[in-house]
N, C-alpha and C positions, 0 to 999 in steps of 0.2 A: 399607317392606319390610324384614323382618328377615333375618338371615343364612341361616336355614334356607330361606326362600322364595327368596332370591337364589341359593342353591346349586342350585335347580332350573332356573335359567336358564343358568348356566355351570358348568364343572367346575373346582375348585381342586385341581390335581394337580402333582406334580413334572414339570418340563419343560412347563408349561402353555402351550397355544396358544389364544388367543382369536381366532376366525376368523368372518367373516361367513357366513351361510348361503348355499349355492349357489343362485342364482336359477334358476327354471325357464326353459326355452328360449324361451317365447313370452309370458311375462307378467313385469311388474316385481315385485320383491320388496318388500312393504310395509315401511315404516319401523317398527321396534319402538318401543313406548312407552319413555320414559326411565325408568331405574331409579334411585330415590333411596335413598341409604344414610345412615343416621344422622341423619335429619331430626328436628327437635324442639328442645328447649331446649339439649341438649348434642349437638352434631354433630361432636365432635372425632374420634371413631372413623372411620377410613376403610377402604375396601376394601383389603385387603392380600393380595398374591399373592407367595408366597415359594417359590423353587425349592429342591429338596432338596440337602442338603449331600453332598459327595462322601464316599465310603467311606474310613475311616481304616485305616492299616496299621501298627499299633504294633510289629509284629515284622518290619518290613522290607517291601520291595516298593513298587510305585508307587501312591500314594494316588489315589482316584477324583476326577474333576473334578465340581464342582458342576453341577447341571442348569441349563439355560438357560430363560429365559422369552421366548416369542415372541408379539408382538402384530402381526398381519398383516391389512391391509385386503384387500378382495376385488379380483380382477382385473377389468378391463373386458371386456365381451362382444365376441366376434368378429363383424365384419360379413360380408356376403356376399349373393349373389343380388340385386344392385341396391341393397343398403343402403349408404349413403354413410358411409364412415369406420367406426371401431371405437369401442366404449364406453370411456369414461375410467376409469382405475383409481381405486379408492377411496382416500381420504385417512385418515391417522391424525391426530387433532386432540387436543391437550392444552389444555384450557381452564381456567385457574385461576379460582377464585371471586372475585367482586367484593365490596368491603366493603359492609356493610349501611348503610342510610340512616335518618334520623330522629333519631339521637342528637346530643348536643352535641359529642362528640369523634369526629373522623373516624377510621374504622378502616382498617387496612392491607389492600390487596388481596392475593389469593393469589398464589402463585408456583410455578414448576416447579423442582425440584432434581434434579440428576443427580450421584450420589455424595455427596450431602449431604441431611440432613433439616431443614436450617434455611436454605432459599434466601433470599437478601437482595434479589434482583432478579426480574424476570419469569422469567428463566432463569438459574439459578446452577449452575455446573459445577465440581465439585471433581476436579481431574485434567485430563488433556489431551483435546483434541478432534482427531480425524483426519478431514480431508476427503479422500475418495478422488476425485481428479481424473484418473483414468486415461484419460478420454476428452477431457480439455481439450486444445485445440490453439491455434494462433497467434491472438491477439487474440479469444479466445472467453471468454464468461462462463459457459459450461456447466460446472457443478461448482464455481462460484465461491461465495465468501461474499458475498452480495448484501445491499444495504441498500435499503429501500423496495420498491415493486412493480416498475415497469418503467422507472425513470429512469436505470438504467445505472451506479449506484455499486457497486463491488465490489472484492474482492481475490481474485486468482486465481493459480494456479501450474500452468503447462503441464507435462505429464508425457510426452507422446508423443515418441518418438525423432525428432529433426530439428525439433522445435518451436522457435519463438522463445523465448529465455530459459528453456530447459528447466531445471526444478528451482529456478527463481528465484521471485520474487514480482512480480506486476504489479498496479498500482493503477489503477482506472478511475473516471472521472466522465463522465456523459453518454454512456456506452457507448464511450468513447475511452480508450485506454491513455495515462495521463499520467506515470506514474513506474514504473520497473522497478529491482529490486535483483537482481543476478545471484547465482548460487550461490557465486561467489567474493567477493561483497561490493561489486561495482561498481554505482554508482547512476547511472541515467540519468533525466533529467527532460525531458518534452515541454512546453514553456511557459517561463514566467519564474519564477525562484527568488528569493524575497524572504527576507532573513535579518537578524538583528541583528548578526552578525559571522561570521567564518570563518577557518580556518587549516588548515595541515597539521600532523600530529603523528606523529612516527616515533620509533623507538628511537634514542637518541643515538648517533651514529656513533663517538664516542670512549669511551662507556661504555654499551653497549646493554642490559646486564643490570640497570643501576641507575638510568638516567635516560632522560627523553624530551627531544626537541627539537621546538619548534614555531615556525612563522612565520605571520604574519598575511597575509591576502590584500592585494593592492594594489588600491585602489578609486578610482573616479572618478565624478563626476556624469554623465559621458558614457559611451557604449558604446565605450570606448577600448581599442585594441589596441596593444601595445608590441613593437617589434622592435629588435634590436641586433646588432652584429657588429664585426669588425676587418678593415680593408682595408689593403693594402700599396700605397703610392704608387709610380708609375713614375718614369722619369728626368725627366719633366716636372713631377713633384710632383702628379700627377693619378691618379684611380682611378674606375672605373665600378662601382657596386654593383648587382648583379643581384638582383631580388626574385622571389618565386614568381609563377607565371603568373596566379594568382587574386587577386593583391594589390590591384589597383585595382578589381576587381569587388566586393571585400569592403570596402575602406576608401576614405575621402576625408578632406579637411581635414587635410593632413599637417603635422607639426612635426618639426624636425630638431635634433640636437645632434652636434657634432664635437669630439673631444678628441685632440690630438697625443700620441703615446707615444714616449718615448725622446729626443726632441729638439724644440726649439721650432719652431713653425710659426705665427707671428703672422698670416700672410696666409691661413690655412686658411678655406675657405668652400664652400658648396654652389653649384657652378657651374651645374648643371641640375637643376631639381626633378623629381620623379617623373613619368615619362611612359613608357608602354609597359613598366611594371613595372621601371624602373631609374632611378637618379639618379647624378649625377657630382660628384665632389669635386675641387677644385683649390686651388692656392695653398700647398701644403705642401712640406716638404723632400723632395727626391728619395730614394726608398727608405725613407721613414719609415712607421711604422704609425700608423693613425688608428682610434680607437674611435668608432663611430657609433651613434646611436639615432634611430629614427623612430617616431612614434606616428601613428595614424590613427583616425578615427571610423567605426564600422561603418555601412554604408548598404545592406546587403543587404535583401531583402524583409521578413524577419522583424523586423529592427531598425527599419526605417522604420515598420512597423505597431505596434511595441510600445516606443516610446521610454520611458526611465525618467523618471517625473515626480519632479523633485527636491524640490519643495515642494508640498503639497496640504493643503486643509482636511479635517479628519476628518468623516465622515458624522455626521448628527445622533445616530444610535444609539451612536456611539463617543466622542462628546465628553464630556469629564470623566473619561474612562478612559485608562489608560496601558498600553502594551505591556509595560513593564518597571518596575512600581511598586517592586519590592524594591530596585533599584539607586538609586532616588531616595528611599529610606528612607520609603516610603509604604505604606499598607495594601494587602495582596494583592488586596482586592476592587476596587481601582482598576486 
C-alpha cells in the first residue's frame, strides 16, 4: 500500500488522533486488515506522524506550543440488563519487527525508542520516565514498575497521604515487600542481608568540610549481640546490673568481661549469672567502678530459622566463579 492509499485510511494532521471506530450497540466491530507500509526490497521508510510546530513570535509575545499526537485505544462496552461485567478497554501495542531468517549472519531485532531514533534495547528511553502512582497505597503493586507477568517482582512508591513509606521506594519479590528506602534515605530490609563488607561513613567531626570518617562493622560467625556499661560497687564490693526486660527473650549463651576502673580489684568476678534479666558482680573494692561487657547469641524465632551458614559449598552453577575476582587479580568474567 502506498502513502496515497494509506492516507484514505487515516488522517495525518496537526494534533493527530488515531482512534478506533465506535462499535455499534449490538454487533462486534470486525478487525480491519493489517496495513503494510514500505514492503519490498527497501522497507526503511516508515509511517511518520509529526505534530505541527508552535507559532513563532520574533517580535515578542508568547510562542505557541507544538501540537500533541494522541494514540488512544477504544473504551470497553458498558454492561447492563443481565449482562455480566463490562467490556475490557482496548490496548495499545508496540511490536518491533523481528530479524529475518535464512542468511548466514544473524540480523538484529527491531526496538522501540522514546526520545531517540537509535534504540539499543527492546525499549530505549532518552530522558526521564515518570510513573504516576497517585493511587498506590500500603503494600500495593498498583502503579508499580513490575517484572514478569504475575510473579510479584516490582518497584513501587506509595503516594497517598498516610501510606506506609510515602514518597519512598519499596522493592517486592513474590508479592511481598522485601526492602524499603524512605524519602529521607533510611533503608529497611525484610530478610537477611548478605554483603562483602560494611561501614559507617560520616563527615569528619574535626574537619567536616574536608574529610570523611569511617568505621567497619563488628562481625561474628554467630548472631552475636554486644552490651556494655559501667557499674558502681557498693560497700560490700558488689553490684547488680539490670538488663532490659526483653534481654533473655532475645539472647542466650552469655559471655562476660569485667574490668576494674581506678583501683585494683583482683578478686572481681561474676557472682550470679544472668537470670530474670540481671546479673551480679562481687569481689571488687568498695565504691570502685567496674566496666562490664556481656555478649549473647540471638535465639528469637527469626534467628533460629535463619542461622548464618559459616562455610558452605558453592552450587554447581557457581563453582569456578568468584564474587570478587578483581580483588584476587583475576579476570572479571570469573
